[in-house]
N, C-alpha and C positions, 0 to 999 in steps of 0.2 A: 166602965171607967178605967178598969185595969188594962183593957185592950187599947184604949186611947192613950193611956200613959206610956205603954210599951211602944206604940206607934210614934209617939212624940220623940222619944229618945232614938228610935231607929232612923227616923227621917233626918234628925240632926247629923247622925253619923254618915248616912248616905250622902247628904249634901256636902259635908266636908270632904269625903273621899272622892267624889266626882267633880267637885268644883263647879257644880251647876248653879249654885246660888250661895249666898253667905249663910252659914249655919244659923246665925241669930235670926235672920229674916224668916227662914223656914220654921224655926222654933216658935217665934212670935205668931206666925200664921197658924200653926197647929194649935197653940194655946187659945187663940181667938175662936177657932172652929170648934175646939173641944168645949169651950165655955158656952157657945151658942147651940151646942147639941148637934153639930153637923158632922162630927167625926165618928162615924159608926163603921165597925169592921165589916159588916155584911155588905154595906153599900160600896165600900172600897173594894171588896173582893169581886162584886159584880162588875164594877167599873174596870178593874184590872183584867178580869177574864174577857170582857167585851173588847178592851183595847188590844189584848193579845190576839184576839181573832181578827181584828180589823187591820192591825199593823203588819207590814211585810217583814219577813225574817231578815235578820242581819246575816252578813256573809261570815261572821265569826261563829264560834260554837255557841248555840243556844241551849244551855243545859236544861232550863225549865221546860222547853218545848219537847225535850227527849224523855220526860218522865217524872221530874221532880216539880210538881205544880201543886199549889194550894195546900202545902204541908204534907204531901204524900210522897214517899220514896219508892223506888222501884224494887223489884225482887232482889234478893241477895243482900242488898245494902240495908233493907228495912229492919231486919232482925238485929243487925250489929250496930246500927246507928239510929237515934231518934230523928224523925223527919224534920227538916228545916229548909225553907226556901226563901229567896230574896228577890222577888219580882221587881224589876227595874221600874215598872210603870207605877209602883205604889206612890211615888212622889209626885206624879203628874197632876192630880187634882189640887194639891196644895200649892204647887208652883204656879198653876194657872190662877188660883185665887189670889196669889200675891203679885200678880202682874208679870210673872216670868213665863216665858215660853217653854213648853216641854220639849226636850230633845228628842230627835228621832231615835228609833230603837238602835240603829247602828252606832250612833254617838253614845247612847247610854251604855252599850255593851262593848265599847272599845276595849281592846285588850290592854292590860296594864303595860306601861312603859313604852307605848307605841308612838307617843307624841314627841315633838321636838323639845317642848318645854321640860320634859322629864328625862331627856337623854342623859344629861350629866349625872343626875341622881341615880339613874339606872346603872350606869357603869360603875359609879362609886359603890353602890350597894352590892353589885355583883362581884366586885374585885376580890375580896377575901374568900367568899364561898367558892370562887373559881381557883384562886391562887394555890391554896394548900392541897386540894385534890390533884391539881395539875403538876405539883412537885413529884407525884408518883410517875407521871409521864416523863418528867425531866430526868429522874433517876434511871428510868428505862433507857432513854436516849443516851445518857451518860455511859451506860454499859456498852452500847454499840460503839460509840466513839472511843472509849477507853480500851476496849478489847482490840480494836484495830491497831492501836499503838502498843498495848501491852504484849501482843503476840510478837511484835518485832523485838521487843526487849527480852521476852522470855526465851526466844529461840536463839538469841545471839550468845555465842560462847563467852564473850567478854562482858556483855551488859547484863546477862541473866542473873549472875550471883548465885547460881545453883549448880549442882552436879547432875541434874536431870534435864538440862537444856535441850538435849538432842531429841526432840519430840518427833514421832512419826506423824504422817498425815492423819492417821486415825486419832492419835492423841490430840493433835491440833483441832480436829473436828470436835472432839469431846470437850475441850476447853471452851471453844466458841459456842457450841450448842448446849453446854451444860446449863447455862442460865435459861435457855429455851426449854430444856427438859424440866427444869424446876418450874417454869411458867405453866407447863402442862399440868403438873401436880397442883399448882395453885388454882388453875381453872377447875380441876376436878373437886378440889376442896370448896371452891366458891359455889359449885352446884349444890352442895349439901348445906352450906352455912350461910349463904348470901342473904336469904330472906329472914331467918331467925336472928342473925347477927346484925343486919342492917348495913347500909352503905358506909356510914361514918365509922363504925367499929371495924368493919372490914378494912378500911383504909388505915386505921390505927394499927391493926395487925400487920398490914403490909409494911408500914413504916418500921415496925419492930424487926421484921424479917430483913428488910433492907439494911438496917444497922448491923445486925448480927452477921449477915452474909458478907457485907463489905469488910468487917473486921476479920472474919475467918479467912477470907480470900487473901487479904493483905498480909496476914501472918502465917500463911501456909508454909510448912516445912517439907512438903512432899506433894507429888501430883495427886494422890487420893484426897489429901486435905484441901488442895486447891479446888478439885472437882466438887467436894462437899460444900465448900463456900459458894461456888457457882450455883449449885442446886438450890441452896437456901435463898440466895439473892434472886434467883429465877422464880421461886415460889412467891416472893414479894411482887415481882413483875406481874405474874398472873393475877394476883389479887388486886393490885393497883389498877391494871388496865381493864379489869372487870368492874371494879367499884367506882373509879373516878368518872368515866363517862356517864354512868347512871346517876351519880350524885350531882354532877354538873347539869345534866339534862333535866333532872327532877326539881332542881332548885333555881334554875336561871329563868329570867323573863323570856317569854316566847319570841319577842321581837329581836332578841340578840342571841337566842339559843344556838343557832348555827354558827355564829361568829365565835362564841365562847368555846364550843366543842372543837371547832377548827383551830382556835388559838391554843388548845391543849396540844394539838399536833405541833404547833410552834414551840411549845415547851419541850416536846420530845426532840425536835431538831436542835433547840438550844442546848439540850443535854448532850446530843451528839457532838455539837461544836465545842462544848466545854470539855468533853472527853478528848477531842482532837487537840485542843489547846493545851490541856494538861500533859498529853503525850508529847507534844512539840517542845514544851518547856523541860520536861523531865527525862526525855528519851536517852540522853547522853550519859545519864547517871547509872551507876551499877545498881541493879535491883530496882530499876525505875518502875517496873510493873507493880510492885507492892504499893508504892506511893500513889500510883495512878488509880488502882482499885480502892485504896483506903480513903481517898478524897470524897467518896460517896457518903461516908458515915455522918459528917456534919449536916449534910442536906437531909438525911433521913431523920435526924433529931428535930430539925425545923418542921418537917412534915408532920411528925408525931405531935409536936406542941400545937400546931395549927389545927389539926383535926380534933384534938382533945377540946379545943375552944369552940369549934363550930357546932351548931345544933344538928340533930338528925334531919333527914329528908322528910318533909311533910307528907309526901305520898307514901313513903315507907311506914310512917306512923299510922296512917289510916289503913294500909294493907295489913299490918300486924294486928291492929285492933279487930279488923274483920276476921282474920284467921283465929285469933284467940277467942272472939265471941262465938264463932261457930263451934270451936272445940269445947267451950264451956257448955253450950247447949247440948252437945252430944254426950258429954260426961254427966252433967248434973240432972237432978229431977226437974219435972216441969215447973215446979214452984220457984226455981232459981233462974229461969230464963231471962229475967230482967237484968241479970248481971251483964249480959252482952250489951244492952242498951247503955248502961252506966259506963262501961268501958269504952264504948264508941263515943259517948259524949266527952269523956276525958281526952280521948285521942283527937277529937275534933278541936278541942281547946288547945292542946299541945301543938297540933298542926298549924293552927292560926298563929300561935305565938312564934313558932319556928319560921313560918313564912314571913311574918312582919320583921323578925330579926334578920333574916336573910336579905330582905329587900330594903331594909333601912326605913328612913322617914318617908320614902316615896310611896309606901303601901299603908293605907289606912285600914281600920278595923273592918269596915264594910267591904272594901276591896278584897281583903284576905278571906273574909267569910264567903264571898261569892266564888272565889277561886277554889277554896276547899270544898264548897258544895259541888263544883264541877268535878273535882277528883272523886268525891263520893258517888256521883252519878255514873262515872266511868266504871267504878268497881261494881255497881249494880248492874250496868249493861253487860259486864263480863260474866254475869250469871252467878256472882257471889262465890266463886270458887276459892278466892283468896289465895291462889297459888298452891292448893293442896291436892289437886286432881292428878291423874296419871299422865303417862306419856302422850295419850291421845290428844290432850288439850294443846300440847306443844306442836303437833304436826298436822292439825286440822284447822280449817277456817282462817281467820286473820292471822293467828299465831303461826300456822304452817307456812303461809305465804311470806310472812315476815322472816321466818327462819331461813327460807330459801334465799331471800334477798340479802340478809345479813351474812350468812355463811358463804354465799357465792362471792360477795364483794371482798370479804377478808381473805378468802382462798386465793382469788386472783391477785389481790394486793401482794401476797407473798410469792406466788409462783411465777410472777413476771420478773423476779430476780432482784429488785431494787434493795430490799433490806439485806439480802445476802451479799450483794455487791458492797454495801457500806461496811459490813464486818471485815471484808477483805480489801478495802480501799487501798490501804497502804501497800499490800502485796501486789495488787493490780498495777498501781502506779510505779512500783519498782520494775515490774515486767515491761512497763511502757517506756522505760528509759531513765527513771529517777533512781539511780543506783544506790545512793546513800539512804539509810533509814530515816535520817533527819529530814532530807529533802522530800521524801514521799509523805512523811507526816505533816510537813508544813503545807504541801499542796492539798492534803486532806482537810486542813483548816480552811483553806480557801473554798473548797468544795462545801464544807459545812456552812460557811457564811452565805454562799449562794443558795443553798438549800433553805436556810432561814428566811432569806429575802423572798424567795418564791412562795414559801408558806404564807408570808405576809400578803402576797397577792391573793391567795385563796381566802384568807381571813377577811380581806376587804371586799370580796366579791360574792361570797357564798350565799349571803342573805339578800343580795341584790340580783344576781344572775340566776341563782338556783343551783341545785345539786346535779341534775341530769346534764345540763350544758357543760359544766366544768368537767364532769366525768367523761363525757363523750369526746370533748376536745382534747383533754389532757391525755387520755389513753391512746388516742390516735397519734398524738405527737410522741408518746412513749414508744409505740410500735415502730415509728419511723426512726427514732434515735437508736433503738436496739438494732435495727437493720444496718444503720450507719456504723455503729460500733463493731458489729460483726464484719462488715466490709473492710473497715480499717485494719482489723487484725488479719483478715485474709490477704490484704494487699501488702501491708507492712506492719511489723510489730514494734518498731522503735521510733515512733513519731510522738514524742511527749505532748507537744502542743495540741495536735489534733485529737489525741486520746483524751486529754483533759477537757477540750471543748465538747467532745461527744458525751463524756460523762456529765458535763454541766447540762446539756440538752436533755439527757436521760433523767437526771435528778429533777430538773425544773418541771418537766412534764408530769412526773410522778407527784410532785408537791402541790400541783393545782388540781389533782384528781384523786388517785387512790390514797395518798398520804393522809389528808384531813377528812375526806368525805366518807371513806369506808367506815371509820369509827363514828362519824356523825350519824350515818344511817343506822348503824347498829344500836346506837343509844336512842334513836327516835321511833323505830318501827314496831317494837314489841309492846303488846298490851301490858298494863301494870301487873295483873295477877301472875303472869308468867315471866315477867321481865328479868328477874334475878336468875332463874334457871336457864331461860333461853339465851340471855346474853353470855352466860358462862359457857354454853355450847358454842356460840359464835367465837368467843375468845379462845376456846380450846381448839377450834378449827384454825384460827389465826396462828397460834403458836405451834400447833402441830405441823402445819405446812411450812412454817418458818424454820422450825428445827430440822425437818426433813430436807428442805432445800439447802439450808446452811451446811448441814453435815455432808450432804452429797455433792456440794459444789466443787471442792478440791478434786475428788476422784473423777467427776464429770469433765472438769477442765483438763485433767491429765489424759483422759481417754479420748475426748472429742476435740479438744483444743478450744481456745477462746472464741474463735469465730463461730464454730458450730454451736457453742453454748449460748451466745447472744442470739443467733438465729432461732434457736429453740425457744428462748424467752419471747422473741417477737411473735412466733406462731401462737404461743399461749395468750399473748396480749391481744391478738386478733380475735381469739375466742372470747376473751373478756369483753370486747366491744359488742359482740353479738348478745351476750348475756345482759349487759347494761341496757341495750336498746329494747330488749324484749321484757325485762323483768323489773328494772329499777324505777320506782315512781318519783315524782317531784313532791317534796314535803316542805318547801320553802314557806315560812310564815304561818304554819299550822300549829295549833296546840297539840300536845301529845295525845290528849283525849280525842281530838278531831282526826288525827292520823289513824288512830285505832278505829274510829267509827267509819272512816272512808275505806279502810282495808276490809272491815267486816262487810260493808255494802258492796265491795268490789269496784269502787269508784276511782281507785288509784292502784 
């Protein structure tokens, strides 16, 4: 009778979550069957097992078919978590008894938020969990745009407001790459603290460093103080660009995950544009660089408040519970092994609560339970390492292939020159014929607007067309635009209109390819047990190559000239095309756990 009573409440929750029938109808049916002695757990289990054998598999991830069936969990997860399964077929006999037709397995296992009727609630529920982490990207972009304008102010003998305005090319490179050097430190820090600290608290720390770095930079009385502020701000960039993609990927609905992570790139671009606009407005004032850098402080406060309000990532909660459960088993006597199970059950409960809060009213209890069960299965399939094994786990199997894909993409993203060009956009436009600093800054604003518009194209198409087509087409156009830029500089160096149009083509091709999709792939391809450490390595490669190219760009331009510089970037872009064609898989529409399974099996 206790089994029947539990099944009665479970069926009501499933019916409400799936909208397969009215909850009251199913409840009434189960009561009638229970009263007549027809609801027996063994019979249901036999029917469920028989139907599972007879029915075709769904195209979506079938977690029960991969090892969590009939109340048994796989290795690795079973010691940390009590077994719990939710077979979708359990409702079928009752629905049939009530005159309702049973849904096919594909319909029963439809991924959450994939239907048109729930699209509005999906975006509403995903808005705030996306917005506050994405502010970390906006503050990163603001630094790019602000630095372009601040350099013009800082080097001007009239506008600088300092007696150390006469900066050498090395000093200029240090100011520009100072934040990127700090980002490298932030990535190294993330490698050690990402999993123990969690995605949410990592972003809280990033917001605090953003605030302190902006205030220190704006109030700097000397070049060393300015560089210290840039390093602190850069450490925040490293933490934010590591934590934000993970938090968004781990909390967003699968149907719009690609769109949301690509939209984070739009926030970076919006930050660049905001930096350009602030520079355009303030550039003619004495000491404008102080105000330009200081405007980042209020945004950092908003980010801190938002991340303090959001819940932790459900996947991180389960990962930490598994890690702590295994540590407890290693430390304690055999009689205390049960502590792992109790901790796992509490983590499961918190993960379900966090998921329902993140998804809003569109996610019912049964829906959240099933999704959390899939996360547990993925941890079990990973061997139960919980992220505590050595370097070998990072460089072998699915993790090793994912590391090559992610690091290769972010490396080529930087060394094709686009981020470095943005840092020096004002100076490049001055060389192209915009002699006044204010003219060059205002054209940079137009460049930022176009960059934002092209990011919108990528956001609108990435979940429809896929990652590979956009990468291949965009990088091909990027190579062509780099050749055109190099040719223009080789033929004539004072054609402002053609230079701007070439830059627009260059930026547009980047924004539908490397811009959003490199970070999207980084956040998608890593298995959960190694995700924190592996993504910190990819972020380290990103900012390391960015800092190197940014610091080296002025001397390279002085030595080779603009034309040869752009030709060099074009050659590297051609190599990037070969890498994308051979290595980068298509992950459109796949669950994170499904991507991991396919990488492990070598199917993508």
